[in-house]
GUBA-604072 format. One record per residue: x, y, z of N, C-alpha, C in turn; residue in one letter. Coordinates in steps of 0.05 Angstrom, whole numbers, plus 32768, in hexadecimal, padded with zeros to 4 digits. Each point is the difference from the previous one (the first is absolute). Example, Ala and Ser with C-alpha at 12.3 -4.5 7.8 and 13.67 -1.06 7.14 Angstrom:
// GUBA-604072
81087F8E809C7FEE80188000801280188000A 7FF980157FF28010801880017FF18016800ES 
// end
This chain:
// GUBA-604072
803380087DBC7FEC7FEF800F80017FF88014X 80197FF2800B800B7FF480187FF280178016X 8002801680017FFA800B80187FDF7FFC8002X 7FEE80007FEE7FE67FF780077FFC7FDE800BX 80117FF87FF880037FDD800680067FFF801BX 80138010800B8003800880207FEE8009800EX 7FF1800F7FF57FED801180147FE57FEA8001X 7FF77FF37FE97FF17FF1800480067FE58013X 80177FFC800080047FEA801280048007801BX 8002801C80047FFA8005801E7FE780028007X 7FED80037FEE7FE3800080057FF97FE08001X 80087FF17FF880017FDF7FFD800B7FFE8023X 80138008800B80057FFA80177FEE800C8012X 7FF680167FFA7FF2800C80117FE07FEA8004X 7FFC7FF87FEA7FE57FF27FFB80037FE78013X 80187FF57FFD800D7FE5800D80028005801FX 7FFF8017800980008009801B801C7FFD800FX 801280097FED801F7FF68006801080158010X 7FF1801480038007801480187FF080217FF5X 8007801680147FF380147FF8800E800F7FEEX 7FF3800E7FF6800680137FE2801D800C8006X 800E800C801880128007800680197FF18000X 7FF57FE7800F80137FE8800280097FF87FEAX 7FEA7FF87FEA80077FFD7FED8013800B7FE8X 7FF4801D7FFA801080127FF4801B7FFF8005X 80067FFF8021801E7FFC800F80127FF17FEFX 7FF17FEA7FF580127FE97FF9800D80057FDFX 7FF280177FF2800580067FEB801D80087FF9X 800C7FFA7FE8801E800D7FFF7FFF80237FFFX 800B800A800F8003801F8005800580087FEAX 800980017FED800780137FE87FE480047FEFX 7FEE7FEB80067FE680027FF27FEB80068015X 80027FFD80167FEC800080197FF080177FFBX 8004801680027FEF801A7FFF7FEC80017FE6X 800C7FF67FED7FED80027FEA7FED7FEB8000X 80067FDF800A7FF07FF480017FE780058015X 800D800880177FE7800780187FEE80127FF4X 800A80167FF27FF380157FFD7FE37FF67FEFX 80067FEF7FEA7FF37FF37FEC7FEC7FEB8010X 80087FF080127FF27FEF800F7FEA800D8011X 8009801380147FF1800E80107FE980117FF3X 8009800B7FE47FEA800B7FF47FEC7FEE7FF2X 80037FEA7FF57FF37FE57FF67FED7FF98019X 80097FFE80177FEE7FF980157FE880138007X 800C801580007FEB801E80037FE97FF77FEFX 7FFF7FFC7FE67FEE7FFD7FEB7FFA7FE57FF4X 80087FEB80197FFC7FE47FF57FE87FFA7FF8X 7FE7800980187FE97FF67FFB7FF080087FE3X 8005801D7FFD7FF3800A7FE180147FF77FE9X 80167FF7800480117FF37FED7FF87FE67FFCX 7FFB7FF5800D7FF67FE07FFD7FE280027FF3X 7FF08012800A7FE880017FED8003800E7FE4X 8017800B7FF7800180057FEB800A7FEB7FEEX 80137FF4801180117FEC7FE67FE47FE47FFEX 7FEF800080167FEF7FE87FFB7FE5800A7FEAX 7FFE801980037FEA800B7FF3800A7FFF7FE1X 801A80057FFB800C80077FE480047FDF7FF7X 7FFE7FED800F80087FE67FF3801F7FFC7FF8X 80128013800F801880017FF8800F7FE38003X 7FFD7FF2801780107FE980077FF27FE27FEDX 7FE280067FFC7FFA7FEC7FF0800F80007FDFX 7FF8801A7FF8800F80057FE4801F80007FFAX 800980048016801B80057FFE80137FE58014X 7FF37FEC800680057FE7800F80187FF77FF9X 800880017FE1801C7FF27FFE801A80168007X 7FFC8019800280158017800C7FFD80068017X 7FE87FF980087FFF800D80207FF07FF08011X 800B7FF0800E7FF17FEA800D80058005801EX 8004801A80088004800680217FE9801B8001X 7FF1800180107FF280198004800D800F8012X 80177FFC800D80118016800B801380067FEFX 80087FF97FE7801480097FF27FE980117FEDX 7FE67FFD7FF67FEF800E7FF67FFC80158012X 7FFC800580167FF78017801A802080187FF5X 80197FF78008801580147FFD7FFD80077FE2X 7FF47FF77FEC800780067FE57FEE80127FFBX 7FE27FFA80077FED80127FFD7FFE801A8012X 800C7FF9801880028016800A8012801B7FF4X 80177FF47FF7800B80177FF17FF880077FE9X 7FF17FF27FEE7FF480027FEC7FE4801A8003X 7FF57FF980167FE880158005800880178018X 800D7FF9800D8009801780168016800D8003X 80147FF27FF3801E80107FFE800580087FE0X 80197FFF7FFA800980077FE380067FEC7FF0X 7FEF7FF07FFC800B7FE27FF280117FF0800AX 7FFE7FE37FF180157FED800F801980077FF3X 80158003801A801980097FF680127FE47FFDX 7FFB7FFB7FE1800B7FEA7FF880017FFE7FDFX 80147FF27FF87FFD80007FE17FEE7FE97FF8X 7FFD80097FE57FE47FF17FF8800A7FDE7FFFX 7FED7FF980037FFE7FDD80027FE47FF98003X 7FFF7FE27FFE7FE07FF37FFE7FF58009801AX 8008800080127FEB8007801A7FF8801A8001X 8015801B7FF57FF6801780027FED80047FECX 80017FF37FE67FF480027FEA7FE17FF78009X 80027FE8800B7FE17FF7800B7FF0800F8011X 8014801480127FEC8012800A7FFF801A7FF2X 800C80077FF07FF980157FEA7FE57FFE7FF4X 7FFD7FE67FF47FE77FF67FF47FEE800A800FX 7FFE7FFE80187FE88003800F7FFC80168011X 801580187FF48001801B800E7FEA800C7FFDX 7FF17FFE7FED7FE2801580017FEE7FF08009X 80037FEA80057FE67FF2800B80027FFE8023X 80208007800180057FFE80207FF9801E800AX 800480127FED7FFC802080067FDD7FFE8001X 7FF57FF57FF57FE080017FFE7FF57FFC8016X 800A7FE1800A7FF97FF68016800880148018X 801B800B80038002801080167FEB80178004X 7FF980087FEA7FEE801C7FFB7FE67FF7800AX 7FF77FE57FF57FE87FFC800A7FFC7FFB801CX 80157FF880147FFE7FFC801C7FFE801B8009X 800F80147FF68001801580127FE480107FFDX 7FF87FFB7FEB7FE7800C7FF77FE37FF18013X 80037FE580057FF27FF5801180008007801AX 801A8006800B8007800B801B7FFD80198005X 7FFA80137FEC7FFD801C80008016800E8005X 80187FF97FF7801E800F8005800780077FE6X 801780127FFF800C80127FEE801F7FF68000X 80097FFF801880217FFE7FFA80077FE6800CX 80187FF67FF380067FE48003800A7FFE8020X 8007800F800C8006800580207FEC7FF68009X 7FE780077FFA7FEB7FF880117FF97FE37FFDX 80107FEE7FF37FF87FE67FFD80137FF18014X 80168012800980187FF180127FEF7FFA8019X 800C7FE380077FF87FFA801980098015801DX 7FE98002801180078016801680177FF48015X 800B80128008801A7FF280127FEA80058022X 80127FF280107FF77FFD80188002801C8015X 7FEB800C80088003801D800B80107FFF801BX 80067FE9800B800E80078018801E7FFD7FF7X 800C7FF97FE5801C7FFB7FF58008801D7FFFX 7FED80188001800980187FFC800B800B8016X 7FF87FF2801C8005800D801580177FED800DX 80107FED7FF080187FFA8006801B80127FEEX 800D800C80178014800B7FF480137FEA7FF1X 8017800F7FF080117FF17FF280187FFA8016X 80037FEC800880147FFB801480157FF67FF6X 8018800D800A80197FFE7FF880157FFF8016X 800C7FE17FFC80117FFF801F801980077FF7X 8011800C800D801880047FFC801A7FEB8007X 80057FF77FEA80157FE9800A80198008800CX 80047FF9801A800F8007801080217FF48000X 7FFD7FEA7FEA80197FF67FF78014800F7FF1X 7FF480117FEF800B80147FF3800080198008X 7FF0800C80117FFF802380097FEE7FFB8019X 8001801E800A7FEE800380177FE3800B7FF4X 7FEF7FFC801B7FE880137FF7800480227FFCX 8015800380148006801E8000800880057FE5X 80107FF37FF2801080037FE37FE67FFF7FF4X 7FF37FF17FFE7FE680027FEB7FEF80138004X 7FF8800680167FEE801E8005801080117FF7X 801080077FFF801580177FF5800480017FE1X 7FFF7FE67FF67FFF7FF97FE47FE280067FF5X 7FED7FFB800E7FE980077FF17FF780238005X 8008800380187FFD80238001800A80097FE8X 801A80017FFB800E800B7FEF7FF37FFD7FE1X 7FED7FE97FFC7FF67FFB7FE57FE6800F8004X 7FF6800E80157FE8801280007FE67FF48011X 800A7FEB800D7FED7FF3800F7FFE8012801BX 7FE1800480108002800780127FF77FEF8021X 800B7FFF801680007FF180127FE2800A800BX 7FEA7FFA7FF37FE2800C800C7FF27FEA8002X 80007FEE7FF97FF17FE87FFF7FFA7FF57FE6X 7FFB7FEC7FF87FF77FF27FE37FEA800A7FF4X 7FEF800D800E7FE680057FF27FFE80248000X 8013800C80098000801E7FFE8006800A7FE4X 800E7FF17FF08006800C7FED80057FE97FF0X 800180027FE080117FEF7FF1801C7FF68008X 800E8019800B80207FF7800980007FFC801CX 7FEB800680107FFE7FF5801A80007FE3800BX 801B8002801180037FE0800D7FFF8002801CX 80027FEC800C80067FFB8023800D7FEC8001X 800480048021800F7FE0800B7FED7FF78011X 7FFE7FE57FFB7FEC7FEE800D80047FFF801AX 7FED8000800E80008001801D80067FE08011X 7FFE7FE67FF07FFF7FEB800D801D7FF57FFAX 800380007FE180177FEF7FF0801880127FFFX 80177FFC800C8016800D7FFC800880007FE8X 800C80167FEC800880027FE87FEA7FFC7FE7X 7FEB800680117FE97FFF7FE57FFC801A7FFCX 7FFC800E7FE47FF680157FF87FE47FFE7FF4X 7FEF801180067FE17FFD7FF0800580197FEAX 7FFE7FFC7FE97FF480117FEB7FED80017FF6X 7FF380167FEE7FE480027FEA7FFE7FE67FF5X 7FEA7FF980067FFF7FE17FF47FFB80047FDDX 8001801B7FF77FFF7FFE7FDF801F80077FFAX 801280048010801E7FFD7FF780097FE57FFBX 801180027FE8800B7FE57FF5801D80058004X 800A7FED8008801F7FF98002800F7FF27FEDX 7FF27FF57FE880107FF07FEE801A80137FF6X 800580197FF88012800D7FFB801880078013X 7FF580018021800C80098012801B7FF48001X 8012800D8006801E7FF77FFD800E7FEF801BX 7FEF8009801580037FEE80187FF17FE67FFDX 7FE87FFD7FF07FF57FE58001800C7FF17FF2X 8008800D7FE1800E7FEF7FEF801A7FF4800BX 800D80088010801C7FF7800D7FF87FF3801DX 7FEA7FFE800A7FFE7FEE80157FFD80098016X 80078026800180038009801A7FE380088011X 7FE77FF67FEE7FE5800480097FF67FE77FF5X 7FE97FF280137FF67FEF7FFC7FE380047FFDX 7FEF7FF77FE97FE2800A80027FF07FE5800EX 7FFD800980157FEE7FEF80197FEC80018010X 7FE87FFB7FFB7FEC8009800F80038002801DX 7FF2800880118005800780217FFC7FDC8006X 7FEC7FF97FFD7FFA7FE7800680117FEA8000X 801480017FE780137FF07FF6801480078012X 7FFE8014800B801E800780127FFF7FF4801DX 7FE78002800B7FF67FEE801680137FE38006X 7FFF7FF67FEF800A7FE08003801E80068009X 8014800A7FF880177FFD80088009801B8015X 7FF380107FFF8000801280187FFE7FF5801BX 7FE77FF580037FF27FF3801480107FE2800CX 800E7FF57FE9800D7FE98009801F8005800DX 8008801D7FF78011800C8010801C7FE88001X 800D80017FEE801B7FE97FFF8011800A800FX 80137FF88009801C8009800B800D80137FF1X 800C80158005800580187FF380217FFD8004X 801480027FE7801C8005800680067FEF8011X 7FF57FE47FFE800B7FE5800C80117FEF7FEDX 80187FFC7FFE800B7FEC7FEC7FF97FE88003X 7FF77FF680147FF57FE480087FE57FF97FFFX 7FF080147FF17FDE800480007FFE7FED7FEBX 7FEF7FE880007FF37FF27FED7FE380087FFDX 7FF880077FE97FE080017FFE7FF77FF27FE7X 7FEB7FFB80007FEE7FEF7FE37FEF80127FF0X 7FFD80057FEB7FE880107FEF7FF37FDE7FF6X 7FEA7FFC800B7FF87FE67FF27FF97FFF7FE0X 7FEB801880017FF780047FDE800C801C7FF9X 801680017FF5800E80167FFB7FF880137FEAX 7FF87FF57FEA7FFC800F7FE57FE280107FFFX 800A801D7FF8800F80057FF1801880118009X 7FFD80008020801A800A800E80048016800FX 7FE2800E800080008017800B80018000801FX 7FF17FEA800E80067FFF801F801B7FEF8005X 800A7FF77FEE801A7FF28004801380187FFCX 800380157FF08016801480017FF98015801AX 7FE48002800D7FFB80098016800A7FF38013X 80017FE7800380097FEF8016802280018002X 801180007FE7801980067FFC8004801D800EX 7FF480147FF98005802180077FFC8005801EX 7FEF7FEC80107FFD8001801C80157FEF800FX 800B7FEF7FEE80137FF0800A801F80118001X 7FF880127FF4801E80107FFA80137FF07FF0X 7FF67FE97FED800A7FFD7FEF80117FEA8007X 80017FFA801980127FF1800D7FF27FE5800EX 800F7FE880057FF87FE780037FF97FEE7FE4X 7FE97FEE800A7FFC7FF37FE67FDF7FFD7FF8X 7FF7800A7FF17FE680007FF57FFA7FEA7FECX 7FF47FE87FFE7FF97FF07FEF7FDF80047FF8X 800980037FE27FE2800D7FF77FFA7FE17FE4X 7FE87FF4800E7FFA7FE77FED7FE680077FECX 80047FF87FEC7FE580037FE9800A7FE57FF3X 7FE67FF77FF47FFE7FE27FF77FFE800B7FE5X 7FF1800F7FF57FF480057FE4801E800A7FF3X 80037FF77FEE801980077FEB8002801F7FF6X 7FE780027FF57FFD801E7FF3800280118016X 7FF2800180177FFD80108016801D80038011X 800E7FE98000801C80008005801380147FF3X 7FFC80017FE9801080127FEC7FFA801A8004X 7FE4800480067FFD801C8009800980098019X 7FFC7FEC8014800E8004801E8023800C8000X 800C7FEF7FEA8022800380037FFE801D7FF1X 7FF280087FEC800680167FF67FFE80198015X 7FE58000800D7FF88014801E80177FFF8010X 800C7FEA800880167FFE800F8013800F7FF6X 800A7FFF7FE78019800E7FFC7FFA801C7FFEX 7FE3800A7FF27FFF80187FFF7FFC8011801BX 7FFB7FF280127FFF800F802080157FFA8010X 80187FF67FF180187FFC801380037FEE8018X 7FEF7FE97FFB7FFE7FED801A801C7FF08002X 800D8005800C80177FEF800180017FE98015X 7FEA8001800F80027FEB80167FEB7FEA7FFDX 7FF680007FE17FE97FF27FF8800B7FE47FF5X 7FFB7FEE800380037FE67FEF7FE47FF47FF7X 7FFB80027FE77FEB7FF97FF580037FE17FF9X 7FEC7FF280077FFA7FE37FFC7FE57FF97FEFX 80077FEE7FED7FE480037FE97FF97FDE800EX 7FF0800780117FF37FE6800A7FE980088011X 7FEF7FEB800A7FE88004800C80047FF9801CX 7FF780148012800D8005801E7FF17FE8800CX 7FE77FF57FFA7FF67FE98007800E7FE78001X 80197FFD7FE880107FEB800280188002800DX 80088013800E80138003800D80077FF7801BX 80167FF5800680017FEA8019800980158016X 7FED8002801680078019801D80197FF38007X 800B7FED7FFE801B7FF4800D801580057FF0X 7FFB80137FE3801480037FF0801A800E800BX 80157FFE80008011800E80147FFE801C7FF6X 7FF880097FEA800580207FFF7FE4800A8004X 7FEA7FF77FFD7FE580067FFF7FF77FFF8021X 800A7FEE800D7FF77FF8801D8005801B8014X 8016800E7FF38009801780117FEA80158003X 7FF37FFD7FEE7FE780187FFA7FF58007801FX 7FFC801D80047FF4800980167FE780067FFBX 800480147FE27FE5800A7FFA7FF97FFB7FE2X 7FE37FFB7FFC7FF87FF27FEA7FE680147FF5X 800580047FE57FEB80137FFC7FEB7FF17FEAX 7FEC7FFE80047FEE7FEE7FF17FE680167FEEX 80057FF97FE97FED80137FEF7FF17FE67FEFX 7FF47FEC80047FEE7FF67FF17FEC800D7FEDX 7FFA7FEF7FEC7FEA800A7FF57FE78007800CX 7FF1800F7FFE7FE5800A80097FE480067FEFX 7FEE800A80067FE880057FEE800480157FF3X 80118016800A7FFF80187FF37FE880128009X 7FEE7FF9800F7FE4800D80028001801E800BX 801A8001800C8002801A800C801080167FEEX 80047FF77FE6801780177FF47FEF80107FEDX 8007801880077FF080117FEB800780147FEEX 80247FF67FF88012800C7FF67FF1800B7FE2X 801480147FF67FF480087FE27FFF7FED7FE9X 80097FE8800A7FF97FED7FE77FEE7FE88004X 7FFE7FFD80167FED7FE3800D7FE280077FF5X 7FFA80167FFF7FDF80017FF87FFA7FF87FE0X 801980047FF07FF97FF27FE97FFA7FE27FF9X 80027FF4801B7FF77FE580007FE97FF88012X 7FF0801C80017FEA7FF980167FE87FF17FF1X 80007FFE7FE57FE77FF87FF480027FE48006X 80187FF47FF6800D7FE480047FF97FF48015X 8008800F801B80097FF380187FE380128012X 7FEF7FF980007FEF8011800B7FF97FF4801DX 80047FE6800480037FFA801E80167FE28000X 80078001801380197FED800A7FF37FE98009X 80027FE97FF47FF07FE68004800A7FF8801EX 7FF07FF3800980037FF3801E80147FEE7FFCX 7FFF7FEB7FED80147FE87FFD801C800C7FFDX 800480157FEF801780117FFD800B80088013X 7FF3800F801B800680088015800B7FEB8012X 7FF07FE87FFE800A7FE98014801A7FF37FF9X 800580047FDE80187FED7FFD801680188007X 7FFD801B7FFB80168017801080027FFF8013X 7FEB7FFC801580077FFB801D80107FEA8004X 7FF97FE67FF580107FE48004801A80087FFCX 800680097FEB801A800A7FF6800E80128010X 7FF68012800C800B8012801280057FF5801DX 7FEF7FEC800780047FF8801880157FEA7FFEX 80077FF87FE980177FEA7FF7801D80168005X 7FFD80157FF6801B800E80008005800C801DX 7FF080028012800080078016800B7FE98010X 7FF27FE9800280067FEE800B80257FF37FF6X 7FFE80037FEA801C7FF57FF9801980198009X 7FF480178007801B801280017FFE7FFA801FX 7FF27FFC800F80027FFA8019800F7FE78005X 80057FEF7FEF80117FEC80058024800A8001X 800880157FFA801480088000800980038019X 80147FF5800C800D7FFD801B8004801B800DX 800A80137FF0800C8016800F7FEE801A7FF7X 7FE37FFC7FF67FF380157FF67FF3800B8019X 7FFE801F80007FF6800D80197FE9800E7FF8X 7FFD800C7FE57FEF800D7FFB7FF87FF97FE1X 7FE680037FFB7FF57FF37FE97FE980197FF6X 8009800E7FED7FEE80197FF87FF080148010X 800B800D80167FF9800580197FFB80198005X 7FE7800F7FFA7FF6801880077FF57FF8801DX 7FFA801580127FF77FFF80147FFE801C800FX 7FE87FFE80147FFC801D80098019800F800BX 80147FF3800C801680128009801180087FE7X 7FFD7FF97FEA800E80097FEE7FF980137FF0X 7FE1800280037FF280167FEF7FE680088014X 800B800B80157FED800680127FE980197FF7X 800A80127FF07FEA800C7FF57FEA7FFD7FEDX 800A7FE87FF97FEE7FF97FE47FE67FF58011X 7FE480067FFB7FED7FFD800F7FEA7FE67FF0X 80067FF97FEB7FF27FEE7FEF80097FE8800DX 7FF37FEF800A800C7FE2800D7FEC7FEE7FFBX 80057FE2800C7FF67FEA7FF57FDE80098007X 7FEE7FEE7FF97FE47FFD801080027FED8014X 7FF8800E80157FFF7FEC801F7FF17FEA7FFEX 7FE5800C7FF37FEA7FE8800280087FE97FEBX 80137FFC7FF280037FF37FEC80167FF1800FX 800F80098019801B7FF280087FFB7FF58016X 80117FFB80147FFE7FF4801D7FFA801C8011X 800680147FFB80008017800D800A801C7FF6X 7FFD80138010801080167FF8801E80038000X 80107FEC8013801680018000800D7FF37FE4X 7FF67FEE7FF580067FF57FE57FFB80117FECX 7FE2800C7FFE7FFF80177FEF801580157FFAX 8009800580198016801F800180197FF67FF7X 80027FDF7FF880197FF97FF6800380007FE2X 7FE7800B7FF47FFC7FFB7FE67FFC801E7FF7X 801180007FE37FF9801E7FF97FF57FFF7FE0X 7FE9801580007FF47FFC7FE17FFD801E7FF4X 80067FFD7FE68005801D7FF77FE180007FEEX 7FEC800A7FFB7FEE800A7FF37FFC80107FECX 7FFA7FF77FE48000800F7FEC7FF2801A8002X 800480197FF97FEE801380017FFD80108019X 800C7FEF801680018012801A801C8004800BX 80107FF27FF3801A7FFC800A8017800F7FF4X 7FF980057FE98016800E7FEB80097FE97FF1X 7FFD7FE4800480117FED7FF67FEB7FEA7FF2X 800C7FE97FF57FF07FEA7FFD7FF77FF3800DX 7FF17FEA80017FFE7FF2801C800D7FED8005X 80097FFB801780127FEE800A7FFA7FF28016X 80097FEB800480027FF5801F80157FEB8008X 800F800B801580167FEE80067FFD7FF68022X 80087FEE800480017FF1801980177FFC800AX 80007FFA8018801D7FFB801380007FE4800EX 801F7FF97FF980047FE6800C801B8006800EX 80027FFD801980198008801280057FE1800FX 80107FFA8001800A7FEE801280058005801BX 7FFB7FF0801580028008801B80157FEE8006X 80138012800D801B7FF5800C7FFD7FE3800BX 7FE38002800F80077FE4800E7FF87FEA7FF3X 7FF580077FE57FF57FED7FF4801B7FE87FF1X 7FF77FE47FFE80177FEE7FF57FF77FF57FE9X 800D80067FEC7FF77FF77FE0800E7FE17FFFX 7FED7FF07FFB80087FE87FF580157FFE7FE5X 80117FF47FFF80157FF97FEF7FF07FFB7FE8X 8002800A7FEA7FF27FF87FEA800E7FE87FEEX 7FEE7FF27FEF800E7FE47FF68000800E7FE4X 80227FF57FFD800A80087FDD7FE87FFD7FECX 7FFF80157FEE7FED7FFE7FEC80067FE67FEDX 7FF27FF37FF280067FED7FEA8007800F7FE6X 7FEB801480018000800F7FE3801E800A7FFFX 8005800A7FE7801580077FF8800A8017800CX 801380097FFE801280198013800180177FE9X 7FFE801880067FFC80167FF2801E7FFE7FEFX 8008800C7FE4801680057FF77FFF80197FFDX 801780137FFD800380187FFF7FF680077FE2X 8008801A7FFF7FF2800C7FE6800E7FF17FE3X 80157FF7800380187FF97FEB7FF47FE27FF4X 7FF07FEF80147FF47FE97FF87FE07FFE8000X 7FF77FF47FE87FE280007FFA7FFA7FE9801BX 7FE58008800A7FF87FEE80127FF27FE77FF0X 80057FE6800B7FFF7FEC7FFE7FD97FFC7FFFX 7FF77FEF7FEE7FE57FF8800A7FF87FF18016X 7FEF800680137FF57FF980157FF47FE67FFAX 7FFD7FEB80147FF37FEB7FFC7FDF7FFF8007X 7FF17FF57FF47FE68006800A7FF77FEF801DX 7FF3800D80127FF87FF880117FE680068008X 7FF97FEF80147FDB80068000800280138018X 7FE980177FF57FFC801580127FF37FFA801CX 800C800B80117FF47FFB801A7FEB8016800BX 7FE47FFC80057FEB80138008800D800D8017X 7FFC801B80018005801480107FE9800C800DX 7FFA7FFC80167FE4800F800880048019800AX 7FEC80177FF48008801A800A7FEC800C8011X 7FFE8015800D7FEA800780127FF6801E7FF4X 
// end
């Protein structure tokens, strides 16, 4: 029964908007992650109809002493009606569901008749059509092998270098991001040996832009780079590979649970030049002896996620029909705080920096009518879902001019970051300063 409690807890976290489906599933213990993920995803596909069935059957009213959570009821009723039954030993919770099995089946059949459908599959929530146009992107982890070796490995396994949509075994080399391969979107890599050993990373093309356009120093033992919000670690491992696993890459993550996920990812991807730090980047003193030497900083703060149309996000569309303006303003304020803080580091030269001389062949730029002019618009790169073969994404460029002089930052009064072996202390409460956004 613990399996169902774990799945219902994932649904609780999704309701609380603690993260994306993929992000929250990534925090689960690896030994049971696949099984839990499958139940969560399938339950979400049928959540609307299952909720109607549960309400009509009065399950939560009549069994409130045994089942006091809608999400727990959802996963249990899913397996009762749409799978092979509850996979747990007899107990009070299972017996409570079974007492209502006949009524639950009757309510499900009533809904199917009312909607004029015969198959249970027709009850599932439809996916976003644009997701079918996005290949299954696989980034070669060059910290462990070369792209040439990866291509040889997959061609020997029957794949053909003919493009991701030519056949189920077709794949191609991305034209913009080095070391990125594109496979058929229906392909699963769960049992792929290269994926299991960290030799390839499942990472969307849009996500790969960040590290690539930041272009950190390569094979430089003195290089210092910061990943300000590192978990779950895909971009961090990409940065590490681009650095040739040389120099020092400080990866900050304030959340304890996501920090654990980050550390596991770094070990799996053989990132030897990364020091993971369990701390909030905004609390880091820019004049700190270690961190002040950073020349490149990757910022990936929270965003609305409105441009993401991958294979799982559509399952939450009924609950997130529109992004509230208030939430957007809060996100913009937070993002501005991150950018301003990063600019205080005395040696920083580049902050999350795609520009048109890095990707000259990319046509989709910023909107000139919403900016100061064409020049500023050309400094921005946009990815549009359904049109660019990737999820929606937007990256801006900040590069320090060589003649500019940065004032020395004042030491922060907040706590200094501790390394991963020390738990972060609680921060003192401070009045929030209002930051105007444009």
